[in-house]
C-alpha positions in Angstrom: -49.8 3.1 -2.1 -49.9 5.7 -4.6 -48.7 9.0 -4.1 -51.0 10.7 -6.5 -52.5 13.9 -5.1 -56.2 14.8 -5.5 -57.1 18.3 -6.1 -60.7 19.3 -5.2 -62.0 22.2 -7.3 -63.4 24.8 -4.7 -67.1 24.4 -6.4 -66.8 20.8 -6.1 -65.7 21.4 -2.4 -68.6 23.3 -1.5 -71.1 20.8 -3.3 -69.5 18.0 -1.3 -70.0 20.0 1.7 -73.4 20.6 1.0 -74.7 17.0 0.4 -76.2 15.6 3.3 -74.6 11.9 3.0 -71.5 12.1 1.2 -69.7 9.0 2.4 -70.0 7.3 -0.9 -68.4 10.3 -2.6 -65.7 10.5 -0.3 -65.2 6.5 -0.4 -64.6 7.2 -4.4 -62.3 10.1 -4.0 -60.3 7.8 -1.6 -60.2 5.0 -4.0 -58.9 7.4 -6.7 -56.0 8.5 -4.5 -55.0 4.8 -3.6 -55.7 3.6 -7.3 -55.2 6.5 -9.9 -56.1 4.3 -12.8 -59.8 3.9 -11.8 -61.9 5.2 -14.5 -65.5 6.6 -14.4 -68.8 5.2 -16.0 -68.5 7.4 -18.8 -65.7 9.6 -20.8 -66.3 13.1 -22.4 -63.5 15.0 -24.4 -63.1 18.5 -23.3 -62.0 21.4 -25.6 -58.4 21.0 -24.7 -58.3 17.3 -25.8 -58.3 15.8 -22.2 -60.4 13.0 -21.2 -63.0 13.9 -18.5 -64.1 10.9 -16.3 -67.7 11.0 -15.0 -68.6 8.8 -12.2 -72.2 8.2 -11.2 -72.7 7.7 -7.4 -76.2 7.7 -6.2 -77.8 10.9 -7.5 -74.2 12.7 -8.0 -72.0 12.8 -10.9 -68.3 13.5 -10.3 -66.4 14.8 -13.1 -62.3 14.5 -12.9 -59.5 14.0 -15.1 -56.0 12.6 -14.5 -52.8 14.6 -15.4 -50.1 11.7 -15.2 -47.4 13.9 -15.8 -47.9 16.1 -12.6 -49.2 13.1 -10.6 -52.6 14.5 -9.9 -56.3 14.0 -10.2 -58.3 17.0 -10.6 -62.1 16.6 -9.4 -63.8 19.4 -11.5 -67.3 19.3 -10.7 -69.9 17.3 -8.5 -73.3 17.7 -10.3 -76.8 16.6 -8.9 -78.4 14.1 -11.6 -81.9 13.2 -11.9 -83.3 9.6 -12.2 -84.9 8.8 -15.6 
């Protein structure tokens, strides 16, 4: 089992609480804690040069990045996405 900490930004936490059925998102967050090498469906660079992982789960996009030196995964945002 990993000792990686998960940090959930306040806005992401508020969004998670507002979702009716958040079990899939919570399962993925648990998966991140137990397997920090999990990657998203897409990767985006941010202005600081970090790689932001984007995981699409149902109609939600979960944006996170790994800080291996601090042994932490930061969940920055959860966004609603529209079907194409």
